[in-house]
N, C-alpha and C positions, 0 to 999 in steps of 0.2 A: 504494500500500500504506500503510495507516495505521500510524503508529509510536506508541509509548508516550510518555507525558509525559517519562519519563527520557531517551528518545532525543532528543526535541526540545531539552531543556535541555542535554544533553551536547554535541550538535553545535553549538548556539548558543554555548555557553561556549568551546569550542575555536576557533570562528571568531573570537570576541572576543579571545581570548588572542593570536592571530596578526595582529591588526590593526596593531600597531606595525611589524612587518616590512614589511607592505604599504605603509604610509605612508612608511617610510624609503626604499623603492624608488621611490616617486613623487617624493619630495624629491630623490633622487639623479638621476633622469632630468631633473627640472626644473632642477637645478643645472648639469648637463652641457649641457643645451640652452641655458640662459641664457648659458653660457660660450662655446659654439661657434656658436650661431645667433642671429638677431635676436630681441630680447626678446618680441615678440608671439607667437612660436612657443611659447616657454616658458610665458608667461602663459596662453595658450589651453589648452595641455596640462594645466597645473596646475588650472585652473578645471574643466574637464570631468572629469578624474580625481577631483577633490575632491567634485564633486556626486555622482558615481556612488558614491564611498566613503561619503558621508553617507547616501545611500539604503540602501546595504548595511548600514551600522551600525544604522540605525533598524529594518530588517527583523530583524536578528540580535538586537538588544536586546529587541524586542517578543516574539520567540520565547523568549528566555531568561527574561524576567520573567513571561510568561504562557503557559507551555507547555501549560496545561490548556485554553486557548481552543479552541473547535471549529475544525477545519481548520488548526491551528497548523503541523502538519508539512507539509501541502500548500503553504501560503503560504511557509514557509521554503525548501522544495525548489525551487519554481518561481521565487521571487524571487532566490535565490542563483544558480541556473542562468542566469537572464536577465542579472543584473548582472555575473556572472563573464564571460559572453560579451561583454557591452558593454565591460567594462574591457579584456579581452584584444584585442578587435577595434579599439578606439580606439588602444591602444598600437601594434598592428601597422600600422594605417593611418598613424599618426603617423611611424613609422620609414620606411615606404615613401615617404611624402611627402618626408621629410628626404633620403632617398637620391636621389630623382628631382630635387629642387630644388638640392641641394648634393652633387653626386657626389663631391667631395673628402672628404666625411664618411663615406665607405664603411666604414673600420675602426670608427668610432664607432657607425655604424648597426648593423653586425653585432654588436658587443658589446652594444648596447642590446636588440636583439631576442633575443639569447641570454639576457641577464639576465631579460627579460620572460617568456621561455619557462620558465626554471627557477623564478622566483618564483611564477608562476601554477600551474605543475605541482605544486609542492611544498606548496601550501596545502591546508587541509582541504576535502574535497569531500563533499557529502551524497549524490551519485549519480555514476554513470558519465557521464551527460550533462554534469554540472557539470565533471568532469575533461576531457571532450572539448572543452567550451567554453573551457577555460583553455589547452589545448595546440594546438588546431587552427589558430587565427588566426596565432600567431607561427611555427608550423611552415610554413604556406603562405607567410608573408612571407619566411622564410629561403630557401625554395625559389625564390621569384620573384627575390630579390636574387642568389642564386647563378647562376640561369639567365641573368639579365641581365648579369652581369659575366663569366661564364665560358662561357656558351653550353652546347653539348652536351659539355662536358668531363666524360667519364664518371668518371674518378678523383675529381674535385672533387665531382660530384653524389653519387657513392657515399659519399664521406667525410662530406658534410653529412647525407645520409640516415642513416648509421650514428650520427652525433652525435645527431641528433634521436631516433632509436630508443633510444639509450643513455639520454638524458635522460628520455624517456617511460617506459622500463622501470624506471629508478630511482624516478621519481616514482610510477609505478603501485604499486611495492612499498611506498612510503611511504604512499600512499593506502589500500592494503589494511591496512597496519599501523595506520593511524589508525582505520579502521573496526573492526578487531579491538579496539583500545584502547577505543573508544566502547562496543562490545558488552560488553567486560569491565567497564567502569565501570558500565554500566546493570545488568548482572547483579549486581555487588557492591552497587549502590544498592538493588536490589530485595531482595537477600538481607539487607542491613542493615536495610531496612524491615521485613522479615519477622521478623528477630531482635529489633528494637525492639518490634514488636507482641507477639512471644512473651514478651519481658521484661516488657512492660506487663501482659500476661495473668498472667504468673507473679507479678508484684508485686501485682496485684489479688487473685490467688488466695491469696498469702501474707497480705495484709491481711485477707481474708475469714476465712482460717484463724485468724489471730491474734484477730480479733473473736469467732469461734466459740469459741476456746480461753478467751478472757476470760469469755465468757458461760457456758461450761462450768464455769470455776472459780467464778464467782459462784453458779451453780446448785448445784454440789457443796457450796460453803460454806453455802448456805441449807439444803440437804438435811441436811448434817452437823449444823447447829445445831438444825433442827426435829426430827430423829430423836433426837439425843443428849439433848435436854432431857427428854423423857419417859423415855428409857432411863436417864438419870441417876437419876431418881426410882425407877424399878423396881429397878435394881441396888443403889442405896443402901439401899432398904428391905430387900432381900434380905440385905444385909450386916448390917443391924440385927437382922433376924430370926434369922440364923445364930448370933448371939451370945446368943440367949435359949434357955433350955431348953424343950423341947417334946416331944411324943410322936414315936415313930419314923415314923409315917405322915406327920404334918405336916412333920417334918424332911425326909423324902424329897421332899415337894412343894416345899419351899423350895429344896432342892438342884436339883430339875428346873427350877424357875423361874430359878435362878442360871445353870444350864448353858445354858438357852435364851437368856437375856439375853446371856450371854457370847458365844454363837455369833452372835447378831444384831450385837453390837458388832464382832466380828472380820470378819463379812461386810461391814459398813459400812466398816471400815478398808480391807479389800481392794478394794472398789469405788472408794474415794477414791484408792487407790494404783495403780489399773490403768494409768493413763497413764504413770506413772513406771516401772512394770514393763515396759511395751512399749518404752519408749525406753531401757531399760537403766540408768536413773538410780536405781532402787530396789534396794537390796541386801537379801537375805533376812535375817531376824532369827533366827539359829540359836540354839537352846536345847534342852536335853534334853527329849524328848517320848516318852511311852509311847503308841505308835500303837494298841495294843490298847485301852487305856483311852479314847483319843480316839474310835475307831470305836464303842465301846460307848456312849459318851455321845451320839454322833450318832444311833445307832439308838434309844436310849431316848427322845430328844426326838421323833424322827420316826415312831416306831412307832404312836402314836395316829392320826396322819394316814393311815398305811398302812391301818390297820384300818377307818377311816372309808370308805376307797375299796374295801374288800373285798379287800385285798392282804395278802400275808404278807411280812414283812421279816426276813431272816435274815442273821446275821453269822458268818463263818467265819474263823478265824485259824490258820495253819499255820506252825509254827516255835517255837523255844524262846522263852519269855517275855522273856528278857534280850536276845534279838536284835531285839525290837520297840522297845526303848528306844534311840533314836537322836538325834543332833544334827540338828535340822531346824527348819523354820519351821512351827509348828503351825497358824498362821492360814491359810497358803497351802494346806496339805494339807486342812484342814477345809473351806475354801471349795471346793476341787476336788471332794471327796467329796459335799458338800451339793448342788453344782450337778448332778453326775451323778445323784445320788439323786432330785433334784427332777425332772429330765427323765424318769427311769425311772418315777416315779409318774404323770407326765402321760401317758405313752405306753403304759403297760401296762394293758390292759382288765381282766385277771384273771390270777391265778397268783401266782408268787413272785418277789420281787426279792432278789438276794443281793449282799451286800458281802463280798468275799473278800480276805484279805490273806495274803501269804507273805513271810517274812523268811529269806533264805538267807545264812549266814555266808560271807565271803570271806577273803582273806588278811589277817592282822592283825586290826584292829578294824573293817574295812569290812564292810558288809552290803548286799545287794541286796534292796531292798524293792519288792514288786509289790502294787498294790491294784487290784482289779477290781470293777466294778459291772455286774451282769448283769440285764437285764430280759427280759420276754416280750412286747415290743411288736412293731412292724412291721419292726424291723431297719434297717440302713443299706446301700443298694446299694454294691457295691465302687467304682463310678465316682464316688461322692459322698463317699467317706470322708476325702479330704483337704479338700474344700471346706467341710465343716461346721464346721471349726475356724477358719474365717475370720470376722471380725466381720460381723454382720448376714446371714450365710448360713444358711438353714434349708431343711429338706426340707418337703414338703407337710404331712406329719403334724405336724411341729413347729410349722409356721405355724398350722395349725388348732387346735393346743393352746394357742396364745398364747405371748407372749414376744417379745423384741426381737432374738433371735439373737446375744446377747453371751455367754451362759453358757459355751459351749464355747471361745470365744476367750479368756475369762478363765482357764479351766482350762489351756489351752495356755500362756498367758503365765506363769501360776504354776508349772507343771511345768518349763517350760524355764528359768525363773528359778532353779530348784533344781538345774539340770543334768540333768534327766530327760527322758523322752519319754512322749507320750500317743498312743493310737491306739484303733481300734475294729475288731472282727472280729465274725463271727457267734457268737451264744450257743450254748451246748451243747444247749439245748432250744428253739432258735429265739430270735428277738429279737436284741438287740445286746449285745455284751460290750465295755465300755470298760475299757481297761487303762492303768495308770500305772506306769512303771518309774523308780525313783529310786535313785541311789547315795547311800549315807549311811555314817556311822561310829557305832559304839556309843557310848553316853554313860551317865552315871549321874545319876539324879535326886537332887537334894540332899535332905537331911533336912528335914522340915517345920520351918518357921521357928518360933522360940519366940514366945510371945505378946508383943505389943508392950509394951515397957517403959513404965512410967508416966512421964508428963511433968508438970512443975509446972503447975498451973492457969494458963491464959492468958486475957487479955481480948481477944476477937476481934471486930472489926467486919466484918460480912459484907454486901456490897452485891449484891443479887439481886432482879430484878424479878418472877421467877416464884414464885407463892405456894407451890406444891408443893415447889420447890427450897429455899425458905426454911425450910419445915418440916423437910425432909430435913437441911439443914445444921445446924439446931438439934439434931436427934436425933444426928447423927454427932459434932458437936463436944462435946455434953454427955457423950457416952461417955468422952471424954478429960478431963472435968472443966473444960472451958472455959466462961467466961462469954461469952455471945453477945449482940451488939447488931446488929439487922437494920435495913437501910435499903433503899429500893426503886429508887434511881437514883444516878447518879454525882454529881449536885449535892448530894444529901443526904450522900453519902460524904465529899465535900470539906468540907462544913460540920462533920460529925461528927469528922473527923480533926483539926480544930483543937483539940478538947478533949484534954487529957492522959488517960492511963490505958489506951490500947490498946497491946497487944503486937504485933498482927498485923492486917492488912487482907486479906480475901479479896474480890477485885473481879471481878464478872462483866464481860464485855466488851460484850455487846449489851444496852443498857438505854435507856429513854426519857429525855428531858430532857437528859442528858449521858451519853455512853457511857463505858465503863470506861477506855479509853485517854485520853480527854480528862480524866477525873477524875484518873487517875494523873499526867498531865502537870501538872495544876493543883496537886496535892499536892506534887509535887517542886519546883515553882516557888516555892510558899509556904515550903517548908522552906529553900530557898536564900536567900530574901529575909529571913526572920525568924531564921535560925540555929537553928530547931527541930531536934531530933535526927531522923535519918532513920528512918522507920517502915518495917519490913518489909512489903512488899506483894506478894502472889501473885495473879496473874490466874487466874480461874476461867472456863474457856472451852470451848465445844463446837467452836470453830474450831481445827482441829488441823493446818493446813498449816504447813510449815516457815517460810514467809515471814511468816506471822502471828506465830508464836512469836518470830521475830527482831525483828519490829516492837515487840512488847511489851517485849522486853529493851532495845531501843534507847530506849524511852520511860521506862525506869527501873524496870521490874519486877524483883523479886528472884527470882521463880520463876513457873512456869506449872503449874497443876493442870488436867488435862484432864477434861472430862465425858465419860462417866460417871466420877464421882469414885472413884479407887482408894484404898481405905482405907489401904494401906501408904504411898502417896505423901502422903496427908493427914497421917498420923501422923508421917512423916518431916519434913514442913514444920513441924509443931508442935514436934517435938523439936529441930530446928535453931534455931528461935526461942528455945525455952526454954534451950537450952545457950548461946546467944549472950547 
């Protein structure tokens, strides 16, 4: 029977561990023989036993060191059986010869053969044949000596027989225990190997996940920058246009453009924050929100797209107006409604899409808010209604319409992050009805902020490589009376900062030649070396990850203005510098 590599190594190791006891037994017999008999007896015994033990040692060591060799188990088994028999037979014949030639050594001969029986029987054995090879020769020798000394003395013969059976029984139990120990060792070794392999796989999987996560972060940072740069221009120009008087129709178009840009920005923020939402690391930003007004703005922006598809978009709100003003995260609710509405537009061939909201007052200031989006598409089979909220899971209709299968997963993450539930049932007139249930509390929307207070004119150095952003910065800063100096990269910003007269530097992060962080570090180093007064520097960035903001602060930034530029934040930075 073929054994595994672990079996060969285990048996060989246990054989080696017990070699010392075997050698001590040989030395004992050698010493006793040298003491009681002529020295040639002792020398011959020691030489033969030593040769056999050297052969056994070589066999065992080869198996232990090379258990993977072809036929390793067969060689170990046959060799140990043969050498065990040779060792036992030689010792038995030696004792018989000593008894015959020196009858007065009877007690010593009996003790030697008993010792040989016990030492051989209690060793490790790879097979039953090996065990028999160790116990049969000394047992026969004991029988011969007993018969020769006591003849047919039944009590003596029975006593010797019982003694031999007792030794063999105890040794057999030991041999069985040894085999069980080896099997347990082999099992543990195999399981340990499997565990190590699983750990290696897990480590490789974790490293792959970490690489993917880093790649995702780089991708999101790139997308954030590339989308926010043009969006910064759009929303900045909208803010400029809002401050100019114009006709009602044009003013309405500007407001629609601002609403659409704001929705795009919030959708971008939500996508960037999805991983944090799913891991529970992102807390909702609660603020007073008029849900009725929010849904109306969404419908106003998306109605044109609905009409292009030949669909009718309706919004229904049921409940007192004050019950729709709640403390919640407007960005998350907006993202959920837009995702559901986008799916409805893709899947509805014709008919009406309804956005329905209900606000039911509860005890105290609590409100139960329910938002529904009902389409007239193919609907969702009951068996699939849980699966579609998992990432990358889509029905055939959704897959045919396009998309990555992340929209509903984002919806679920947002809703559950607000403590609510999302689900889907059959629509009242066919199709699917997605419903969102959110617990909330009433809130009050603060009065409109007063116009920004005037600040003293400042001299501002703006480092920005994007031409449209430079024009926008000029428009925005000149509204506050600032004198603007523009440079296109960090190296030019460092050179310009050496000249006196600037009150503030607005530093873009991603620029050619020298990026914003390098320029910031260089400016702070020169200030420290020359004793020049510390110049306020605010980073102007589309990279909005928390770790990026922390890195800018650590490099010496006084503040961080995010793109798209928020007029209130820009005014606040200017006012703080003017006041300082």
